[in-house]
N, C-alpha and C positions, 0 to 999 in steps of 0.2 A: 736810867731812862726807862728800863723795862719795869721797874717798880712803879714809877709814875704812870706808865701806860696801864699796868695791871690795876692800880687804884682807880683810874679814870673809867676803865671798862667795868669794874665792879659797881661804881657809882651809877653809870648809865644803865646797866642791867637792873640794879635795884630800883631806880626811878621808874624804869619801864614796867617792872613788875608791880610797883605800887599803883601806877596809873591803870594798868589792866585790872587789878583787884578793885579799884575804886569804880571803874566803869562796869564791872560785873555786879557791883552792889546795886541797890535800887530795885526796880521792877515794881510790879503791882502786888502788894501784900494783902490787899483787901478783897472781899468778895462783893459782887454786885447784887444788891437785894432784888427780889422778884418784883417788888412794888416800892414806890416812893412817891411822895407828894400826892397821894390819894389815887394814883393810877398804876397799873402794871407797867413794868419797864421791859423793853425789848433790848437785851444786851447788844444785839447786832447793830442797831442804829445808834446806840449810846456809845459803843466802842471807840469811835474816832475821837471822842472828847475825853476819854478816860486817860489820865496821866499816871505816871508811876507815883506810888506813894504807899503809905501804911494804912490810912483810914479814910473811908468814904462815909460822908454823913450828909443828912439833909437838914436844912435850917428853914424854919417857917412851918406853916401848916400845910393843909391839903389845898391843891389848886381847885378842888371841886367842893368847896365849902357848901353846906346845905343850909337851908333856912333863910334868914333875912340878909345874910352876907351877900354883897354884890360882887365881891372879888376874892380871889385866893392867889397866894404867891408862895413859891418854894424855891430854895436854892440847893443845888447838889454841889458839894465841895469835896475835894480830895486834899487832905492835910491842910485844910483851911483855904485852899485856892479854889476860887469859883470855877466850876466846870460848866454848869447850866443854870440859868435862872428861868423859871417857868411862871407865867402869870395868866390867869383867866379872869375875864370880867363878864358878868352877866349884864346885858344891856337891853334896851327896848327897840333897837333897830339895827340894821346892817350898817356898818361903817366901812367905807372903802379905804383900804390901806394905801391906795395910790392917790388919794385926795391930797392936795397941797398941804392941808393942815397936819398930815401925818409924816411929812417929809423929814422932819427933825429927828425922827427915830433912826434913820437909815444912813448908811454910807453905800453908795452905788445901788440904790433901790431899783428893783425890777419886779414886774408883775409875775406872780406865780401862776403858771399855767398847769392844766391837767390835774386840778385838785381832785382827789378821790372821793369828794363829798361836795355838796352844794355850798358855795360861798365865794369869797374874794380873798386873795392873798397877795402879799408882797414879801420879797426876800432882799436882805441886804448882806453886807459882808460879815455881820456878827449877830443878826436878828432876823426873825420872821414874824409876820403878823398875819393872822387869819381871822376873818369875820364870817360867821356862819349862823344859819338858823338852828334853833334847838327845839322849839315847840314842845316843851315839857313842863313838868310840875315845878321845876326850879328856875327856868329861864325861857325867854322867847328867842333870844339871840346870844351869841357868845363872841368874845374876842379872845384869841389865844396868842400869847407872845412867847417865843422861844429865843432866849439870848444866850450867847456863849462868850467865853473869854476870847478876845481877838487874836490870841496866840494859839488857840486850840484848834484841832481838826485839820491840820495840814495847811497847805498854801490857800490863798483866798478862793480859788476855784473849787478846790476839794472841800473847804470848809462850807461854802455855800451849798454844795451838793449834799453834804452831811446834815446841815441844818434843815434842808428841804426834806430829806428822808426822815429825820426825826419828827418834824412837824407833821408829815403825812401819817406817821404812826401814832403820834401823840393826840391829835385833835379827835379822831374817832373814839379813842379811849376816854377822853374827857366827856364827849357827848354821851357815851354809854353810861358812864358813872353818874351823870346828871339826868339820866333817863330821858334823853331827848328822843322825840319821835321823828324829827325831820333833820 
């Protein structure tokens, strides 16, 4: 009986050690670039969406394409998993994200208040949309979309808070890159 108890104890301890070592693996093995998608990144507001992994990469071009292009899009991925998808459209007028025609984009849409720039914004559980003036050589108005993986950024309330913080940081950088004067 003692032999069987000894074997059982050894098996349990070995399995526990294996689980601990597996849990200790992982982590973030990549560095966050200072710039991606044509704009500088603020690691502090990006942090909630960064998952453990080996490689951070961007797919697509710059969100601030210049010239005749009217839109830019870029995805930030970790080990192939979407972390953020950023889109910017150059448009000819302000579009209200709270308009019924925009409802399809959102789950639990709410008006974004206290934008740190002139414009209109809406926030959902996994996306934000901001429409703002630009008055620059590249565009008169912009629409910026920030989409995240619906599992990233904590629970829904935290994720919404993090999307809003990222959006408030991102849009002024886009406006600056496009040389907007308003």
